[in-house]
N, C-alpha and C positions, 0 to 999 in steps of 0.2 A: 328431408334430412339428407338423403343421398345426394341431392343436387347441391346442398350446402357444402358437403365434403369434397365433391368434385370441383366446385368453383373455388374453394379455399384450401385445397390440399397443400399447396406450397407454403401458405401462411401457417397452417397447422403443423407442418413439419418443423418450421422455424420455432413455433411455440414448444414443440416437444423437445427440441435441442435446449431451449431455455429452461424447461423444467428439469432436465438432466443437470444443467449447470447449477440450478438452485439446490438440488439434492446434494451435489458434490460440495457445495459451500456450507450447507446447514447441518449436515450429518455430524453428530458427535461434536458440536461446536465448542463445548467447554472442555474438550480433551486436553488442550494445551494450557499450562499455567499462564497467568496474566503477566505480560511483560510490564516493566516498570513504567514505560510510556503510556500503556493502556490505563494503568491505575492513576497516573497523573491526569489523564483526560477525564477519568471518573471524578476527580477532585474538581476540575473546571465545570463539569456538568452539574455538580452540586451547587457551585457558585452561580451558575446560570439559573438554576431553579430558585435559589434564594433571592437573587436580584431581579429576575425577570428578563435579563439580557446577559450576554457574554461581555465582560469588561476587558476588551482586547488590550494587550500590552505587547509592544514589539519585543520585549525581553522573553516572551513565551514562544517566539519564533513563528508560530502558525496562526492563520486567520480564523475568523469566527464561524464560517458557514458550516464546517463539519460539526461543531457543537450543536447548532440549531437542528441539523438533520438527525443527529443521534439523540438529542434531548427528547424527541417525540417518543421514542421507544423507552428511554430511561424513565420518563415521567409516567407513562401509562402502563408499562409492563414491569419495571423494576430494574435493579442494578446487578443482577447476576452476570456471570461471564458471558453466557449465551445472549442475554438481552443487550448487553453493551456492544456486542459484536454484530447484532442483528441488522443494524442500519447498513453496515458494509456488505453483509450478505445480500440485502435487497439491492443496494447500489451496484454491487458486482454482477448480480443477475441482470440488472438493467443494462449494463454494459454489453452483455451478450445479445440483447435485443437491438441495440443501436445500429448494427450494420443494415437493418431494414431501411434506414434513412437513405441508403444508396442503392437499394435493390433495383429501382427502375432504371438507373444509369448503368449499373454493373451486372445485373442479372442475378438469377437465383443460385447459379453455381458458386459465384463468388460469395454471395450472402451466406449460404450453408457452410462453405469451407471456413469463412471468417468466424462464424458463430461456433463451429465445432472446435477450432483451434483455441479460441478464447475460453470456451466452456471447459476445456480439458487441460489448460495450461497450469502446470504445478505452481509456478511462481505467482500467477494472478490469483489462483484459488487460495494459496497460503495467506496472502495479504488481504483477500476478501474476507478471511476468517480472523481478522485482526482489528482491534478497536483503535485505529490510528487514521490519519488524514489521507493516506495515499490512494485508497480506492475511490473516494469521492473526487479527489484531484484528477484521477485517471478518467472517471466518468465524464466530467465536464471538459476535459481535454478532447475527448471524442465528440462531444456535442459541438464544440468549436470546430474541430477538424472536419467532421462530416458536413456540417452546415456551410462551412467556408468553401469546401470543394464543390458542394452541390450548387452554391450560388455562382461560382465561377463557371459552372457548366450550364445552368438553367436560368440564371438571373432572376430568381424569384425573390420578392421582397421579404417573404416570411423567413427565408434562410438567413438574411442579415439580422433579423430580429433574434433568431437563435444564436447567431454569432455573438451578438451583444450580450445575451444571457450567459453563454458559455464563457466568454472572456471575463465578464464581471464576476462570475462564480469562481473561476480559476484564481483571480486576484484575491477573492474573499476566502480562499482556502489555504494557499501556501505560496511562499516567496519564489519557488521554482517555476512560477508561471512565466518568468523571463526566458527560461530555457525552452519550454514547450512553445511559447508564443513565437520566439525567434525561429525555431525550426519550422513551424507551420507557415509563418510569413514567407520564408524563403521558398518552401515547397509550393505555396500558393502563387508566388511570383512566376515560377516556372509554368504552372498550369495556365496562368494569364497570358504569358508570352506565346504559348503553344496555341491557345484558342483565340487570342486577339479580341477578347471581349473586355472593353474598358469598363470598370465598375462605375456606377453612378455615385458621384461624390456626396450628394445630399443624402442619399441612402446610407452611405458609410458613416456620415456624421450622426445620423439618427441611431445607427447601430452603436456607435461609441457613446452616445448619450444614454442609451439603455444600459450599457456596461457601467457607466458612472452612477446611474441610479441604483443598480444592484449593489455596487460597492458602498455607496452612502447608506443604504438601508441596513446592510449587515454590519459594517464597521461602526455605525452609530448605535447598534443594538435596537434597531427599529426606532431611530431618532430619540433614544434615551441616553446615549453615551456620547457627548459632544467631543470628547477627547480621542475617540477612536480613529478619526481621520489623521490627526497629527501623529498618532502612534503608527499608523500605516506608513506615513512618510519616513519614519525612523527605521522601519523594519528591513528594507532592502539593504541600506548601508551596513546594518548589524549583521545581516545574513552573509553579505560579501566578506565582511571582516572575519566571520567565523571560518571561512574557507582557508584563512591564513593562520588563525590562532588556535583552533581546536585540533591540535596534533593527534589527540587520542583516536580520532576517527580517520586519519590519513591512511589511504591505501594506494598501492601501485596502480598504474593505469590499466592493467589487464584484469582488474578485480571482477568487474561485471561479466566479462567474457569467460572468466574462469568458472563462474557460477553457471553460466549458460551451458558450457561445453565440457567441463571437467579438465583434469590435469594432463591427461595423456597428449592432448592436442597442442598444448601451449607450454610445454616444459622448458622451452628455450628461455622464457622470461623469468623462470626460477622464482615464482611467488609461492612461498611455503603454504599459504592459505589454501592453495589448490589441493593439497594433500587430503583435505577434509572431504573433497567432492568425489565420492565413490561412484555415484551414478549421475551423469549429466542431467541437469534439470530440464533444459529446453533444447535437446539434441536436434529436433526437426528444423530448427531455425538455421542450422548449418546448410540446409538445402538452398537457402537464399544466396549463399556464396557460390553455389554451383549454377543455379538458374540465372543469376544476374548477367554474367558474361554471355551465356547462351542466348539471352533475350535482347542483348544490346542491338543486334541488327534489326530486330522487329521494332524496337523503340525508335531507332533512327529512320526506319522506312515509313512508319505510320505513327508519329508521336501523339496525335490526337486520340487514337483508340487505345493507346497504352499509357496515357498521361496519369492514370491513377497509380499504376505500377511505379512510375517515376516519382509521383507525389509521395508515396510511401517510402520509396528508396531514399529520397532526399531527407525526409522526416527522420527515418531510422539512422542514417549516417550522421546527421547533425546531433541528435540526442546522444548517440553512442559516443561520438567524439567529445562532446562537451562534458558529459558525465564522467568520461574515462580520463581525460587529460587536464583541462583547466580546473575542473572541480576535484580537488584533492580530498575533500571531506566526503567520504563514501560510506553509505549504510545500505544493507541488502534490500530494504523495502523500496528503494528508488528504482530497482531493477524492472519493476512492472511498467515504468515509463518507456523502457526499451523493448520489453516483451511484446506489448500490444502492437506497435507499428511494424515490428518484425513479422508478426503473424498476419497482419493485414497484407503486407508485401508478399508473404508466402502464399496466402490464399489467392491473391491477384495473379501470381505467377502460375500456380496450379490451374486456375480457371482459364487463363490464356492458353496454356499448353494443351488442356483438354479440348478447347475450342479449335485449335489449329492442328490437332492430330488427325492425320488422314487415314491411318491404319488402325485396325483393331488391336494389334499387339501393343501399339503405342499407348492407346487409352488404357489397356489392362495394366501396363507398366506404371502409368501415372496413378491409377486407382490403387495399385498395390503400395506405392510410395505413400499415398494419403492414408491408407489403412494402417501401415506400419508407423507413420508419424503419430496418428491418434492413439495407437496401442502403446507407443513409448510414452506419450503424454499421460495416459491413464496409469501406467505403471509408476512413473515418476511421481504423479499426484498421490498415489497410495503410499509410496515409499517415504515421501517427505512430509505429508500431511497427517498420516495415521501411524505408520510404523516408527518413524523417528521425528516426532513433531517438534521436539525442543532439545534434542541431544547434540553432541559434538559432531555426529555424522551429517548433520543438517547445516549447510552454509547459510540458510535463510534464518536460522535461529541465532540471533546476535545479542550478546550480553543478556541472555534470556534467564528468566526465573527458573530455578531448579525445582523439580517436583518435591524435593525434600522440604521446601518451605511449608508445604501442607501439613507435614508431621509437626513442624515447629509451631505453626499457628494453632494446630489442634491442642498441643500441650499448653499453649498460652490460654486458650479458651477454657480448658479444664481448670486451670489455676484460677482464673478470674471467677469462675463459677464456685469453686471451693473456698476462695478467699475474697469475698465481695468487698471487703474493706481495705484490702491491700492493693498496691500498685505494681505495675510491670515496668522496669526500666529498659527502654530500647536505646542502647548506646551505640548504634551503628552509624558510620560516617554517611552512608546513603540508606535512608530508611524505606524508600519505596521498593517494593509494592506493599509493605506491611500496613500502611494506613488503610488500604483497600481491604485486605484480608482480615484486619482487626477492627473494621468500621463499627461493628455491633458492640464492641467493648472499648471504644475509643476513650471513654471517660476514665478508664483505669490505666491508660498507657501514658508513660512519660517518655517523650522523644527528646533525647539529649545526649549527643555524642561526646560532650565535654563535661559530663557530670563529675563533680569534684570531690565527692565524699565516699568514694569506694574504699578508702583506707580505714574508715571507721567501721571495722568489721562487726562490732557488737551491736551497732544500730541498724545495720542493713536488713537483717531478717525481719525486724519490726516494720520496716518501711516498704520493702520490696519482696514480693513472693517469688519473682523470677528476675534475672538480669541477663540481657542478651548483649554481647559485645563482639566487635570485630575480632577475628581469631588471632590477630597480632597484638592485641592489648593484654596486658598482664592483670591477673586478678588473684591475689595471694591470700584471701581470707580462707581460714580453715572451715571444715564442715559444710562445704558447698560442693555439690555434685556437678561435674562438667560434662556436657554432651555436645559433640561437634555436629554442625550442619553446614552443608554447602547450599547457600540460599540462592545463588545465581552463578552464571558463568564467571563473573568478575568479583564475586563476594563470598567469603566464608565467615561463619559466625560460631560462637560458643554460647551455649545456654547454661547458666548457673542456677542451681536450685538448692536451697538450704536442706541439709540432711536433718531430719527430725528424730 
């Protein structure tokens, strides 16, 4: 046993970091109310169970692979908040393990640092605890990035197989594969030019064939949905059109940097949204702006030994630029596509500085910076994941469901139990996430925002035990008690109940 721990101590430390990452992601997983996007995904999971495959439509914007990954937990464990989010907890924890793919090339220092930063990142943890596509998209981005870089360095055929799987999986998850794929391609071209190792074209075509096979399998619902591939062809044009048409999600170009670093650093751009950011979420990434110019002479002097730092720098700059400027449609969960390469870059810079430090005080200073960075990450993680998981103080909480919805749905459940023959009128313009929270009494709910008989006051108590309307709608019937609820950041409702 002693020999086992001596021989495998580095790997065991890596597993310990991964265990910490898992605990940070799974603890109190149902604390935050379900976002309406999460509950829509629950609806599609039900469809997948009923049909035996996911009937992909380009109008739903995102691909099928996420649903197949989540369906396993949904089918075997149930549809509670925690179980719906569990697939992303597992996938997010897996992302902490992935730097092991490059350990033999970059060493244990970089591996540990990369794992520690990813394990403690507040933005990555936040969306690893969310039942949406972004965590699985990030995971397969890393599979593609790491296997691509490793192939360019070692020319192993197995890495091109993983490239094919990673690319096919990305395309099978979300349309933003275009952005990540472009960034990785340009970063890879740099590594190729530095190392002068020309890829084998026949192996590349085999890799692309694997990608195509992955795409066909998932978009056709394991060969059950022939329309899936034609829907895929329609998805990218619609996604690009959305960047011009969906003005409700347009943000200024500094939006993501404001979430990273807070308002005090970027006040010149005058983005009011920054006022929400009381504690910078990813403050350690600022160090990359300090280290990059310091390391430029080293990169120019020995580009082969520093090509991974350059690879991550190019990757980070391109995704930050594209998501910040050409892409006007901005939502906070996209930020993890910026966070991960930034921390890989920071880990590479720290590892290089530790390796090149000649004096003890230099190493101590760098270790202090590392410890301070991890401490800031842990504090930010606690602040935004547990202290303010869905409040206005949290810039990651976007058009989120208000906890008051739990009081409203409790009142509805009590009413359906006491009045099993009557119905509930849900007259909200946007009913999500109510179909999820009321799934057990769905047979008694009427979802109709244009219900036209509200003026017939004498008939309403016989038909509806409760009526829920947008707070802007008028309801003049006498003898109905009104109770106000804020159901989400963007929605307010009134509950009307007849007075007996």
